[in-house]
N, C-alpha and C positions, 0 to 999 in steps of 0.2 A: 387431491387438492389442486387448486389452480396454480399456475406458474407465478402469478402476481402475488399470491399468498407467500410462496417460498421466497420471493424477492423481498417483500416487506419484512418477513420474519428474519431473514439473514442479515439485511441491512440494519435492522433494529438491534440484533445481537451484536453485530460489529460496533454499533454506536455505544453499546453498554461498556465496551472495552475502554472507553474514555475514563471510567472510574478506576481503572487499574493504576493510574498515575498516583493515586493516594498511597500505594505500596511504598513509594519512594520515601515517605515520611518515616517509615519504620526500619529503614536500612541505613547502615553507616555509609558514608560517602564512598569509601574505597570499595566496599562490597557492591554498592549500587553501580559504580563505574565498571567493575568487572562483569557484573551481570548484564548490564546494558550492551557492552561491546560484544559479548557472546551472542546475545539475542539479535543484535544488528547483523552479525556475521551469518547466523542461522537464517534470518529473514531474507538476506541478500541471496543466499543459495536457493531458498524456496521460491523467490521471485524469478530468478533465472531459470530454475527448473520448471516453474509454472508456465513461463513464456515459451521456452524451447521444447518442452515435452508435452504440453497440453494445448495452450492457446494457438500456437502457430500450426501444429499438425491438424488441429480441428479446423482451422481456417483453410488449410490446404485442401482438405476434403470437400469444402464447400465451394471453392473457387473453380471455375472452368479452367481446363488445362491451358488454354490459350491466353489467360488473363492473370497468370501468376505474378507478373511484374506489378500489376495493380495492388496485389496483396502487400508487397514490400513497400509500395508507396504509402499505403495506409499505415504500415508499421512505422515507417519513418515519420509520418505525420504525428503519430502518438508520441514518438521519441522527441520530436521537435517541439511539440506543445509544452512538454514539461521542461524542456530547455528554456523556452521563452518565459514560462511561469517562474522558474528559478531566478532568471535574470531580473524580472520586473517586480516580483513579489517577495524575493529573498526568502525562499522556502527553507534554505539550509539552516538547521537548528544550531550548528556550531557558531553561526554568525550571531545568533541571539545570546549565546554565552559570552561573546566578546563584548556585548553592550547590554549587560543585565539590568542596568539602572534606568534605561530609557523606557518609560511607561508607554509611549506611543507604539513602540515595537511590540509590546505585549498584545495590543489590539491588532497589529498587523499579522502576528502569528495566528490569531483567531480567524481573521479574514482569509488568510492563505489556507489554513486548515479546513475552513468551511468549503472553499472551492475544491480542495484536494479530496475531501470526503464525498462531495457531490460527484466528482469524477469516479471515485471508487464505486459509488452506487450505479453509475452508468455501466461500468465494467462488469459488475456483478449481474446486472440485468441482462447484458449481452450474453454472458456465459449461461445463465439459466434459460434464455431463449434458445440457445443451441442445444443444451441437454441438461437434465437435472444434475447428473454426476459432475459435469464441467462446472456448473454453478456452485456445487458444494466445494469442489477443489479450489475454485477462485476465491470463495469466501474464506476458506482455510488459509490460503496464501496471504490474503489481505489482512486477516487476523494476526498472523505471525508478524507482519510489518507494523501493525497498529500498536502492539504491546510496547515495544521500546519507544515508539514515537510518542505515545500518550504519556508515558512516564516522563519523557523529556519535556513535553509541552506543559505538563502540570508544574514541573520544576521551574520552567521559564516564567510562567504566569505568577507563581508565588514569589519568586525572586524579583520579579518586575513590579511587585507592589500589590498584587491581588491577595485578598484574604483566602485562606484555604478553601472554605466553603464556596466562595464566589468563583474561585478557579475551577473547582470541580463542576459547578453548574454551567459556567460558560463553555468549558471544554465539552461537556455533554451536549449542550445546545448546538455547538459547532459540529459535533459528530452526527447529529440527527439529519444533517443535510444529505447524508448517504441515502436515507430513505427517499427523499425527494428525487435524488439522482436515479435511484432504482425505479421509481414509479415513472419518471419521464423516459427512462431507457426502455421500459416495457411499452409505453405508449408509442414511442418512436418505432420500435420493432413491429408493433401491431399495425401502424399506419403507413410506414415507409417500407416497401418491399426491399428485401436484401440488406437492411440496415445491420443485421447481425453479422453478415459477411464483412462489413466495414469495421464494426466495433471490436471483433475478436483480434485482428492484427493490430488495430489501434491500441487496444488494451495491452497487448504483448509489448508494443513499443513503450508504453508507460512503465511496465514492469522492468524492462531492460534498462531504461534511463535511471529509474530510482535506484536499482541495484548497482549499476556500474558507475553512476556519477555522484550519487549521494551516499549510499551505504558503504560501498567498498572504500572510498577515500576516508570516510569516518573511521573505519576499522584500521586502516593503515596508519592513521595518526596515533594509534595506541599500540603500535608494534615497538614497544620499548626493549624487548629482547626476543630471542628466537623461540622461547617457550610460549610467550603470548601470541606470537605470529602463528605458530603451529596450532595453538588452541583455536584461534580464529579461523584458520584454514579448515580445520577439522569440523568446526561448527558450520561453516559454509558448505562443506561436502555433505554433511548430514542433511542440510536443507535440500540440496539437489537430490540426494539419495531418497529422501522421503517422497519427493515428487515422482521419481523413477519407480519406486515401489507401488505407488498409487496407480501409475500408468500400467505397470505390469499386471496388476489385478483387474485391469479393464475399467478403472474409474477415470473416465475422460469425457 
């Protein structure tokens, strides 16, 4: 099968995760809160592991030895882009919980998630253009991150005034931008020589920023006692360990 097929299929499957938000309707608030924080900790570890154990080593193999500094410039570019997005689009979900009754913010969440999902598609395309195994690993990492994010998004939209059916539909339409990002990423890789070399460290910078600046601070807000802190740290290590296991089996 062609690489484009795998890109479209993977981005579509990740888009379907937008419907997982409906699970929040069937869980008590305290159960949902505990589940979300553990998932966030796990996805933070998986994103860190994906960046440092898969994306960056793969990029190092592609870069000429005399241009390694350029790799880290690309990595910093990916990190910085998400810093800018967070500042101007207010991507932090806990901000939304502080202003749950402001309907315009619900639409802002949809706009920012659309852009974020589009970038996810670019990242997945870059990974698949490097190797199928790296594409599958990247899809897995992004999926881990999407599950708690989509549950949070659905809750924000419903709490902000959307009907449940409308919240699911709009969340799904926002998620479909990942497919567009994947196709454009494929076309860029086909037309622009060496674009994969740029996109891999760029994607690693995205992962590191999301994990270090968005997910880990979110976890720390829920460290009400040592038992919860240890549980979150363990979930983080499990995420890293999973990426290491996949690396050890040659899935890169």
